[in-house]
MARLODREN-283413 format. One line per 8 residues: number of its first residue (from 1); for each residue x, y, z of C-alpha. Coordinates in steps of 0.5 Angstrom, whole numbers, plus 500, padded with zeros to 3 digits. Each point is the difference from the previous one (the first is absolute). Example, Ala and Ser with C-alpha at 12.3 -4.5 7.8 and 13.67 -1.06 7.14 Angstrom:
1> 525/491/516 ~ 502/507/498
***
This chain:
1> 809/419/667 ~ 496/503/493 ~ 495/494/500 ~ 499/503/507 ~ 498/508/498 ~ 496/498/494 ~ 495/496/505 ~ 500/505/505
9> 498/505/494 ~ 495/495/496 ~ 496/499/507 ~ 500/507/501 ~ 498/502/492 ~ 493/494/501 ~ 499/504/507 ~ 497/506/495
17> 496/494/496 ~ 496/499/507 ~ 493/501/502 ~ 503/504/507 ~ 494/503/505 ~ 500/508/499 ~ 497/505/504 ~ 501/506/503
25> 495/498/507 ~ 506/502/504 ~ 503/495/506 ~ 498/505/506 ~ 495/504/501 ~ 502/509/500 ~ 497/502/505 ~ 500/508/497
33> 496/497/494 ~ 495/496/505 ~ 499/506/503 ~ 499/505/494 ~ 496/495/495 ~ 498/492/502 ~ 498/503/508 ~ 494/504/496
41> 499/496/493 ~ 498/494/505 ~ 497/504/506 ~ 496/506/500 ~ 499/500/493 ~ 498/493/500 ~ 495/501/506 ~ 497/506/496
49> 499/497/494 ~ 497/494/502 ~ 495/504/506 ~ 498/505/493 ~ 498/494/496 ~ 495/498/507 ~ 498/506/501 ~ 498/501/492
57> 497/494/500 ~ 497/500/505 ~ 496/506/500 ~ 498/498/493 ~ 495/496/503 ~ 494/501/503 ~ 499/499/508 ~ 497/495/501
65> 506/496/495 ~ 505/504/503 ~ 499/498/507 ~ 501/494/497 ~ 506/500/497 ~ 504/504/505 ~ 498/494/504 ~ 503/495/496
73> 506/505/498 ~ 502/504/504 ~ 506/498/505 ~ 500/505/506 ~ 506/499/505 ~ 499/505/506 ~ 507/503/502 ~ 501/501/507
81> 503/507/501 ~ 507/500/502 ~ 502/505/505 ~ 503/506/498 ~ 505/501/505 ~ 508/498/497 ~ 504/496/496 ~ 497/493/495
89> 502/493/504 ~ 500/493/497 ~ 494/499/504 ~ 497/506/495 ~ 503/496/494 ~ 498/494/501 ~ 493/502/502 ~ 498/504/493
97> 503/496/496 ~ 496/494/503 ~ 495/504/498 ~ 502/502/493 ~ 501/493/497 ~ 493/498/502 ~ 498/505/496 ~ 505/499/494
105> 497/492/502 ~ 494/504/498 ~ 500/502/494 ~ 503/494/498 ~ 493/496/502 ~ 497/506/495 ~ 498/505/507 ~ 500/506/500
113> 503/504/506 ~ 499/505/504 ~ 506/502/505 ~ 500/507/502 ~ 505/502/506 ~ 500/504/506 ~ 503/503/506 ~ 499/499/507
121> 501/507/503 ~ 497/502/506 ~ 502/498/506 ~ 505/500/507 ~ 507/497/496 ~ 500/506/495 ~ 498/506/505 ~ 506/498/505
129> 504/499/493 ~ 498/506/498 ~ 501/505/506 ~ 507/495/502 ~ 505/506/496 ~ 496/506/504 ~ 505/504/505 ~ 494/501/505
137> 495/496/503 ~ 494/498/496 ~ 494/502/505 ~ 503/506/498 ~ 497/500/493 ~ 492/501/497 ~ 497/494/499 ~ 499/504/492
145> 509/500/501 ~ 500/492/502 ~ 495/498/495 ~ 504/504/494 ~ 507/498/502 ~ 496/493/501 ~ 498/501/492 ~ 505/502/498
153> 505/494/502 ~ 494/495/497 ~ 500/504/493 ~ 508/499/499 ~ 500/493/504 ~ 495/498/494 ~ 504/503/494 ~ 506/496/503
161> 497/493/501 ~ 495/501/493 ~ 507/502/497 ~ 503/494/503 ~ 494/495/499 ~ 500/501/492 ~ 507/496/501 ~ 497/495/501
169> 496/499/493 ~ 493/501/504 ~ 494/500/494 ~ 496/505/503 ~ 500/508/498 ~ 503/503/506 ~ 498/507/499 ~ 493/498/501
177> 500/498/507 ~ 496/501/506 ~ 502/503/507 ~ 497/500/506 ~ 501/507/501 ~ 497/502/493 ~ 494/504/502 ~ 495/496/496
185> 502/494/504 ~ 500/503/507 ~ 493/502/498 ~ 499/493/500 ~ 503/497/505 ~ 495/506/504 ~ 494/497/497 ~ 501/493/502
193> 500/504/507 ~ 494/503/499 ~ 497/493/497 ~ 502/497/507 ~ 497/505/504 ~ 493/499/496 ~ 501/493/502 ~ 501/501/506
201> 506/497/502 ~ 506/506/501 ~ 499/502/508 ~ 504/505/505 ~ 502/496/506 ~ 506/502/506 ~ 502/493/500 ~ 507/496/500
209> 504/500/494 ~ 507/498/498 ~ 504/507/501 ~ 507/500/497 ~ 503/504/505 ~ 506/504/494 ~ 495/500/495 ~ 495/503/505
217> 494/497/496 ~ 496/494/501 ~ 500/494/496 ~ 497/495/497 ~ 501/493/501 ~ 502/500/494 ~ 506/505/501 ~ 503/495/505
225> 505/494/500 ~ 501/496/506 ~ 507/499/504 ~ 500/493/502 ~ 506/502/505 ~ 498/507/503 ~ 502/500/508 ~ 495/503/504
233> 500/500/508 ~ 494/497/504 ~ 499/501/506 ~ 495/497/506 ~ 497/506/503 ~ 494/498/507 ~ 494/506/500 ~ 497/500/507
241> 493/499/501 ~ 496/505/504 ~ 498/499/507 ~ 493/498/498 ~ 502/495/494 ~ 505/497/504 ~ 495/499/506 ~ 495/497/496
249> 503/495/496 ~ 503/498/507 ~ 493/499/502 ~ 498/496/493 ~ 506/496/501 ~ 498/499/508 ~ 507/500/502 ~ 499/503/506
257> 507/498/503 ~ 503/505/494 ~ 503/506/503 ~ 495/506/500 ~ 505/505/500 ~ 505/497/493 ~ 497/502/494 ~ 500/495/494
265> 502/502/494 ~ 499/499/492 ~ 505/498/496 ~ 502/501/494 ~ 506/499/494 ~ 501/505/495 ~ 506/501/494 ~ 497/508/500
273> 502/502/506 ~ 499/507/497 ~ 494/500/500 ~ 497/499/507 ~ 499/507/501 ~ 495/499/495 ~ 496/493/505 ~ 492/501/500
281> 498/492/502 ~ 503/493/501 ~ 497/495/496 ~ 498/493/502 ~ 496/494/497 ~ 495/499/504 ~ 500/492/499 ~ 507/499/502
289> 503/499/507 ~ 504/504/504 ~ 504/499/505 ~ 502/505/507 ~ 506/499/502 ~ 505/502/506 ~ 507/502/498 ~ 505/504/505
297> 494/503/503 ~ 495/501/496 ~ 494/497/496 ~ 500/500/493 ~ 495/498/494 ~ 504/496/495 ~ 497/494/495 ~ 502/494/503
305> 503/496/493 ~ 504/508/499 ~ 503/500/508 ~ 506/497/497 ~ 501/507/497 ~ 500/503/506 ~ 503/495/505 ~ 506/497/496
313> 501/498/507 ~ 494/497/502 ~ 500/502/506 ~ 493/504/500 ~ 495/496/504 ~ 493/499/497 ~ 495/504/505 ~ 494/498/497
321> 497/501/492 ~ 495/504/497 ~ 495/499/495 ~ 501/505/495 ~ 491/503/499 ~ 502/501/508 ~ 506/506/497 ~ 494/504/498
329> 499/507/503 ~ 506/501/503 ~ 505/505/499 ~ 507/501/502 ~ 504/507/501 ~ 506/503/495 ~ 505/502/504 ~ 503/505/495
337> 494/503/498 ~ 495/500/507 ~ 495/496/495 ~ 496/494/502 ~ 499/496/494 ~ 495/494/499 ~ 500/492/499 ~ 497/499/494
345> 498/492/496 ~ 506/502/493 ~ 497/493/495 ~ 507/501/498 ~ 503/498/507 ~ 504/494/500 ~ 505/496/504 ~ 505/499/494
353> 503/505/503 ~ 502/505/505 ~ 496/500/507 ~ 494/499/497 ~ 497/507/502 ~ 501/505/494 ~ 502/508/500 ~ 496/502/498
361> 502/509/495 ~ 494/500/496 ~ 504/506/497 ~ 506/496/499 ~ 497/493/497 ~ 495/498/495 ~ 496/493/504 ~ 500/507/506
369> 498/505/495 ~ 494/495/500 ~ 499/498/507 ~ 500/508/502 ~ 495/502/496 ~ 496/494/501 ~ 500/503/507 ~ 502/506/500
377> 506/501/503 ~ 505/507/497 ~ 503/499/494 ~ 506/502/502 ~ 506/501/496 ~ 507/505/504 ~ 504/499/494 ~ 502/506/495
385> 501/499/492 ~ 507/500/501 ~ 499/494/506 ~ 500/504/506 ~ 497/500/505 ~ 495/506/501 ~ 502/503/507 ~ 493/504/501
393> 496/494/500 ~ 505/496/506 ~ 500/503/507 ~ 505/505/502 ~ 504/495/504 ~ 502/495/494 ~ 502/506/496 ~ 508/499/503
401> 499/493/499 ~ 498/501/494 ~ 505/506/496 ~ 507/500/497 ~ 505/503/504 ~ 504/502/494 ~ 495/504/497 ~ 493/501/505
409> 496/496/494 ~ 495/494/502 ~ 503/493/499 ~ 499/497/494 ~ 496/494/502 ~ 505/495/496 ~ 506/501/503 ~ 504/496/504
417> 501/506/505 ~ 492/501/501 ~ 499/492/501 ~ 506/500/506 ~ 496/507/503 ~ 493/495/500 ~ 504/494/503 ~ 501/505/505
425> 494/504/501 ~ 496/493/501 ~ 506/498/505 ~ 499/506/504 ~ 493/499/500 ~ 500/493/502 ~ 496/498/494 ~ 506/496/497
433> 501/493/499 ~ 505/497/496 ~ 502/502/493 ~ 505/496/494 ~ 502/502/493 ~ 494/496/495 ~ 503/499/493 ~ 493/501/495
441> 497/501/494 ~ 498/507/500 ~ 499/505/494 ~ 504/505/497 ~ 498/508/495 ~ 503/495/493 ~ 502/507/498 ~ 504/503/507
449> 502/492/502 ~ 498/503/507 ~ 496/496/505 ~ 492/503/501 ~ 496/501/505 ~ 492/499/500 ~ 497/507/501 ~ 492/504/502
457> 500/505/495 ~ 494/503/497 ~ 500/497/491 ~ 496/498/495 ~ 499/493/499 ~ 496/496/495 ~ 495/495/503 ~ 502/492/496
465> 496/496/504 ~ 495/499/493 ~ 505/502/496 ~ 506/494/502 ~ 494/495/498 ~ 499/502/494 ~ 506/501/498 ~ 502/493/502
473> 495/497/496 ~ 502/504/494 ~ 507/498/501 ~ 497/493/498 ~ 499/501/492 ~ 508/503/501 ~ 506/495/496 ~ 505/501/506
481> 508/498/496 ~ 503/497/504 ~ 493/498/504 ~ 503/501/507 ~ 499/507/499 ~ 492/499/501 ~ 502/497/507 ~ 504/506/501
489> 495/506/498 ~ 494/496/502 ~ 504/500/507 ~ 501/508/501 ~ 493/502/498 ~ 497/495/505 ~ 504/503/506 ~ 498/507/498
497> 493/503/503 ~ 502/507/498 ~ 505/505/496 ~ 503/506/504 ~ 500/504/493 ~ 503/506/504 ~ 506/503/500 ~ 504/506/504
505> 504/503/495 ~ 500/505/493 ~ 501/497/494 ~ 494/496/498 ~ 492/500/499 ~ 497/504/504 ~ 494/497/504 ~ 495/505/499
513> 497/501/507 ~ 498/506/503 ~ 503/500/508 ~ 496/505/506 ~ 505/506/502 ~ 497/499/506 ~ 502/493/501 ~ 504/496/495
521> 497/494/502 ~ 494/501/497 ~ 500/499/491 ~ 494/501/496 ~ 502/495/493 ~ 494/499/494 ~ 499/498/494 ~ 498/507/498
529> 505/504/503 ~ 505/494/496 ~ 497/502/495 ~ 500/507/501 ~ 507/500/502 ~ 502/496/493 ~ 496/506/496 ~ 505/505/503
537> 507/495/499 ~ 497/500/493 ~ 500/508/501 ~ 506/502/504 ~ 504/494/499 ~ 502/495/507 ~ 505/505/504 ~ 495/505/501
545> 497/495/505 ~ 508/500/503 ~ 499/507/501 ~ 501/503/507 ~ 495/506/501 ~ 494/496/501 ~ 496/508/497 ~ 497/496/494
553> 497/493/504 ~ 493/502/498 ~ 501/500/493 ~ 504/492/502 ~ 492/499/502 ~ 493/498/498 ~ 494/507/499 ~ 498/496/506
561> 506/501/505 ~ 501/508/498 ~ 496/502/506 ~ 506/497/505 ~ 505/499/496 ~ 504/505/503 ~ 499/495/506 ~ 505/495/497
569> 507/499/496 ~ 502/494/495 ~ 503/494/503 ~ 508/499/499 ~ 500/492/499 ~ 502/497/494 ~ 498/493/497 ~ 504/495/500
577> 505/499/494 ~ 497/492/500 ~ 492/504/499 ~ 504/504/495 ~ 503/494/496 ~ 494/495/500 ~ 496/505/497 ~ 504/499/493
585> 495/495/497 ~ 495/507/499 ~ 506/500/495 ~ 497/496/496 ~ 493/501/501 ~ 502/506/495 ~ 503/496/496 ~ 495/497/498
593> 495/506/500 ~ 504/505/498 ~ 503/495/495 ~ 495/496/498 ~ 494/503/502 ~ 498/493/503 ~ 494/502/506 ~ 500/493/502
601> 508/499/503 ~ 503/492/499 ~ 500/496/505 ~ 505/500/504 ~ 503/507/497 ~ 507/496/500 ~ 503/494/498 ~ 506/500/503
609> 503/504/506 ~ 508/497/501 ~ 503/502/506 ~ 506/500/505 ~ 497/494/506 ~ 500/506/505 ~ 495/502/496 ~ 495/496/503
617> 499/504/506 ~ 501/506/496 ~ 496/501/493 ~ 497/494/498 ~ 497/502/506 ~ 498/507/501 ~ 499/499/492 ~ 493/494/502
625> 498/503/507 ~ 499/508/496 ~ 497/496/493 ~ 495/497/505 ~ 499/505/504 ~ 497/505/496 ~ 496/496/496 ~ 498/494/504
633> 500/494/495 ~ 503/494/500 ~ 507/502/495 ~ 508/501/501 ~ 502/505/495 ~ 505/494/498 ~ 499/493/497 ~ 506/497/501
641> 506/503/505 ~ 507/496/500 ~ 505/503/505 ~ 508/500/499 ~ 505/499/506 ~ 505/505/502 ~ 508/501/496 ~ 506/496/505
649> 507/501/500 ~ 504/493/498 ~ 500/499/507 ~ 494/500/500 ~ 499/506/505 ~ 494/505/498 ~ 504/507/496 ~ 500/505/504
657> 504/507/499 ~ 501/500/508 ~ 504/493/498 ~ 503/502/494 ~ 498/495/496 ~ 496/502/496 ~ 500/500/491 ~ 499/505/496
665> 495/499/494 ~ 505/504/496 ~ 505/496/503 ~ 497/494/496 ~ 499/503/494 ~ 507/503/499 ~ 505/497/505 ~ 502/500/506
673> 508/498/501 ~ 501/500/507 ~ 494/496/501 ~ 502/494/495 ~ 494/503/495 ~ 500/499/494 ~ 496/505/495 ~ 494/497/499
681> 496/505/495 ~ 493/500/501 ~ 498/494/497 ~ 505/497/505 ~ 497/503/506 ~ 493/498/497 ~ 503/492/499 ~ 502/501/507
689> 494/502/503 ~ 497/494/496 ~ 504/495/502 ~ 498/499/506 ~ 495/498/504 ~ 496/506/501 ~ 496/497/506 ~ 504/499/505
697> 507/507/502 ~ 504/499/495 ~ 508/500/501 ~ 504/505/495 ~ 509/500/500 ~ 504/500/495 ~ 500/492/500 ~ 493/500/498
705> 501/507/495 ~ 506/496/495 ~ 495/494/500 ~ 495/504/497 ~ 506/503/496 ~ 502/494/497 ~ 492/498/498 ~ 499/507/497
713> 506/499/496 ~ 498/493/497 ~ 493/503/499 ~ 504/505/496 ~ 505/496/496 ~ 493/495/498 ~ 497/505/496 ~ 507/502/498
721> 500/495/496 ~ 493/499/497 ~ 500/507/498 ~ 508/499/497 ~ 496/494/497 ~ 493/503/497 ~ 503/506/497 ~ 500/498/493
729> 496/494/496 ~ 501/498/493 ~ 493/498/500 ~ 496/507/502 ~ 499/499/508 ~ 495/494/499 ~ 498/495/505 ~ 499/494/499
737> 494/496/503 ~ 502/495/505 ~ 499/492/496 ~ 505/505/495 ~ 505/499/505 ~ 506/495/502 ~ 498/497/506 ~ 505/502/504
745> 497/507/499 ~ 493/497/502 ~ 503/497/506 ~ 503/508/503 ~ 494/502/497 ~ 495/496/505 ~ 505/500/505 ~ 499/509/499
753> 493/498/501 ~ 500/496/507 ~ 505/506/502 ~ 494/506/499 ~ 495/495/502 ~ 504/499/508 ~ 502/508/499 ~ 492/501/499
761> 498/497/506 ~ 506/502/504 ~ 499/506/497 ~ 492/500/502 ~ 502/498/507 ~ 504/506/501 ~ 506/496/502 ~ 506/503/494
769> 505/497/504 ~ 498/493/497 ~ 498/502/494 ~ 508/504/499 ~ 502/494/503 ~ 498/495/495 ~ 502/506/495 ~ 507/499/502
777> 500/493/500 ~ 497/500/492 ~ 504/504/497 ~ 506/497/504 ~ 499/493/498 ~ 495/500/494 ~ 503/506/497 ~ 507/501/501
785> 503/494/502 ~ 495/496/495 ~ 496/503/494 ~ 505/506/498 ~ 506/497/501 ~ 497/494/495 ~ 498/505/494 ~ 506/505/501
793> 503/495/494 ~ 494/501/495 ~ 498/508/501 ~ 508/501/499 ~ 503/495/495 ~ 493/497/497 ~ 499/504/493 ~ 495/506/499
801> 494/498/497 ~ 498/494/504 ~ 495/496/503 ~ 504/499/507 ~ 502/507/501 ~ 493/502/499 ~ 497/494/505 ~ 506/503/505
809> 497/508/498 ~ 494/498/502 ~ 501/495/507 ~ 504/507/502 ~ 494/506/499 ~ 496/495/503 ~ 504/499/506 ~ 501/508/500
817> 493/501/500 ~ 499/496/506 ~ 505/502/504 ~ 497/508/498 ~ 495/499/504 ~ 503/496/505 ~ 504/504/502 ~ 497/507/497
825> 497/501/508 ~ 507/499/503 ~ 505/503/496 ~ 497/504/496 ~ 505/505/497 ~ 504/493/497 ~ 494/497/498 ~ 500/508/496
833> 506/501/498 ~ 500/493/496 ~ 493/502/497 ~ 504/506/497 ~ 505/496/497 ~ 495/494/497 ~ 499/501/493 ~ 492/501/500
841> 499/497/493 ~ 501/492/505 ~ 493/502/502 ~ 494/498/495 ~ 497/504/495 ~ 493/498/503 ~ 502/504/506 ~ 495/506/500
849> 504/504/506 ~ 508/498/497 ~ 502/507/505 ~ 498/498/506 ~ 504/500/506 ~ 502/493/501 ~ 499/502/508 ~ 493/500/498
857> 499/494/496 ~ 496/495/502 ~ 504/494/503 ~ 502/495/495 ~ 496/493/501 ~ 504/495/494 ~ 494/495/501 ~ 503/494/498
865> 495/494/498 ~ 503/494/503 ~ 506/503/502 ~ 501/494/507 ~ 500/495/496 ~ 505/504/494 ~ 504/501/506 ~ 500/492/503
873> 502/499/494 ~ 506/504/498 ~ 502/497/507 ~ 500/494/500 ~ 503/500/493 ~ 505/505/497 ~ 501/503/508 ~ 502/493/502
881> 505/498/494 ~ 503/507/503 ~ 501/498/507 ~ 503/494/498 ~ 505/503/495 ~ 502/505/506 ~ 501/493/504 ~ 506/499/495
889> 502/505/497 ~ 502/502/507 ~ 504/494/501 ~ 505/503/494 ~ 507/503/501 ~ 503/501/492 ~ 494/506/500 ~ 497/506/504
897> 494/501/495 ~ 495/495/497 ~ 500/504/493 ~ 506/495/500 ~ 496/495/501 ~ 498/495/495 ~ 494/496/504 ~ 498/493/496
905> 492/498/502 ~ 499/492/499 ~ 493/498/499 ~ 498/493/500 ~ 499/496/493 ~ 492/502/500 ~ 500/507/504 ~ 499/507/497
913> 502/505/503 ~ 494/504/504 ~ 504/507/499 ~ 502/503/493 ~ 509/500/499 ~ 498/508/500 ~ 498/501/506 ~ 505/495/503
921> 505/504/497 ~ 497/507/502 ~ 499/498/507 ~ 507/495/501 ~ 504/506/497 ~ 506/495/497 ~ 505/500/495 ~ 497/494/496
929> 494/496/502 ~ 499/492/497 ~ 494/497/501 ~ 501/492/499 ~ 497/493/500 ~ 504/496/507 ~ 504/495/499 ~ 498/493/503
937> 506/500/504 ~ 500/508/503 ~ 500/500/507 ~ 501/506/501 ~ 497/506/503 ~ 492/499/500 ~ 493/503/502 ~ 493/500/501
945> 498/505/496 ~ 492/501/500 ~ 499/492/501 ~ 506/499/493 ~ 507/498/501 ~ 505/504/497 ~ 507/500/501 ~ 505/507/499
953> 507/501/500 ~ 504/506/501 ~ 507/502/497 ~ 503/505/498 ~ 500/501/492 ~ 505/498/496 ~ 498/506/494 ~ 503/507/500
961> 498/506/504 ~ 496/506/495 ~ 504/505/500 ~ 493/504/500 ~ 495/496/505 ~ 505/497/504 ~ 497/493/499 ~ 504/494/499
969> 497/498/494 ~ 504/502/494 ~ 504/495/496 ~ 506/503/499 ~ 504/505/505 ~ 499/507/500 ~ 495/499/494 ~ 491/503/501
977> 496/494/502 ~ 493/498/494 ~ 496/506/504 ~ 505/505/500 ~ 503/499/494 ~ 492/501/496 ~ 499/505/505 ~ 507/505/498
985> 501/498/493
***
């Protein structure tokens, strides 16, 4: 018992003689310290430092050299403005962190970064959010009051979002940001509009547009989303030809046997029965063949291939056929309106669906509108901005059918009850054939999530006929990641001929048009007028435009209009918010002009735009179109476009507040016990984003976050191990050359260089998830389970100073430096904190920038000559012997640690060991290593190692365990081994 106590005491006493790792680098991050100290140090201070250095260097050069310097050294990522409405969600974190990872990587590549954050402030959602708490309706508020409430809401949201963004450790100056409601930005936007007016691209037309009945405003195609399961009531309707046309058609057909008393009727099909009142024509195709069918004592005109749609029981009898061209000049009666409307040829008519005849309402359809314009039809739309019928535009006898009995208000056209009333009217006037529920893709307002209507209203349009051709050509010079982004963006642009830029709201930038008081549809807006309006806004502010009082209208018009100014009033339309954010490239122009004094701007203005994949229809498109439309040059505002997917829950369902499956970024940072999410901290949130393939939708939940927590813990412990063994050096922190290192160290650095090269390749292609996979594999297999495990004994127990310890510390330093550059873009807080605990004396005295941030130092490349052959030799020799040893060690049952074994290597008589004994002792970590000549009668375990026969015997060591290093290599019990004896004594 006494002897046992002495042994325990002895072992405990000897532990004090070991050089165990010591560092104050904590096992876990501290959120308060991160927010108060580490984020400012590694983010805004870092950004300001590098940008200040860039500007200082650039301004010291002449203009020609400065332009070259900017082109070679500056990286510009232009921030697509998030919407200033509501708290941040994981989608915001995904977007901002990806941008920051790329920016930080560019800094490591020797670039300077300009990244100015921004906010999108105008538009309907902010206006509605600002008004929703009012007790009385917004219609009672003046435009100025609405704007004041919306501006206050946007400012409050920006402040909140900025504080939340700050916790993501983004390298930028949050105080130097742009807002689309800044006066300078609004003036830039009006300047863009002026240039488009100058180029003849802006026009006002009364034509159909997508209209949100809930939001009561026109919508651009980019503001739509399609519901593939929308249900409409489709109806087959018959219009009787007027008597003259019916008789004329019978004569053309030569059908004298047809009853002269029976009218011929044309059958149409529509999925919008509410538009029947706006019907102004029926279109046919001149090259199609049509049939006259007799059914229930009626003659009906239908395309034969579609007859079964109207007569599923095949009951109708074909009387005769007629060419479509023979229908020209005929007319039919509209029983509901009493009008006589024409038959017209339409290229859009086919026999793919319906009846081969197309109901044409020029006020409610795009093809219909073109037919109407070409044939002088009335562009008629008896529907108001709430989607209700305008009863004063319809015959009196229809009012009782189209008015709600409860309220007396006109019916909303999209209501089920309205459809029922329309069907009753069709039956009453003997126009009804049949109806059914039709499931199809239908446009919805992406804000209200309600179906839209197509409705003709006077709007301002940007003509894209020529612009889109130039825009498409400019995209040929843009790099897309993923590459499918090119197809998606170009397809959206190809399908657009014009852009409805006007909106019927108060919260936005005004369209500076002046309308005739006598005829509001008459409006004037010229380049000269806009230029004058800009000058007035500079002086009075943009809110002055929205004053109800028009007594000052003369002040807003140029001198040439003063005599007639009293005949006009200011327009009430505002500019589409996509035009707002799409004008943000001018922020970059001001940076180049004002900060750098460049006359000739870089082309393109930004190196990168990075947003969600939904921005192919939004900001990517509007930025491109406004840029092209203002100068007409084949030049996109961006060199590259990167898109990311959306955040999903672990079931693959898109995160939504209404479903309740959202996860706030704060829940990831601080943890959410209810949702099973561990506290990952800021670096954990960033690691969560980086480890995912962002080109697709990303599933996030408790399982994923727990895996990230484990990876984060391993990375931190790896850095702590390195720092703990670099805190002190008996050789004045001297780094050895590569040739002075042991084979094990050299091999480790060669594998480290391979990792650096691989990760660099992945980062350059924006594949951060693959880069991280390589990092974690290297850390787990080449460091933690291999090199660190091997060198612990020497680091802890070898005498100081020793060459081996110096060799290991040199290797550890290089590991730290390479991991610094690899991890700096992903987990900058962890790297900054680790750097703060690293003795700076490890950096060579030749380094003239010892105080430089670890996040601004260049990417570390070891550039080891012959690294491939070094790795090959080590793996074919040392590692092959280690593999053979491990095979035999697993078969031992008497020991459970390699340090308790003795390994004997047998070599043939004339053979020489191709590796050093010292190298094998380090690698095998056995208690005792013996190298002997192979006996003549040897029949034990043997293998070919790099073409050389080698025998190997692994057995329990017969020597005693050293109480200091625990290796079984002491000659006597409770006595130190020779190495430890020399070290201690």
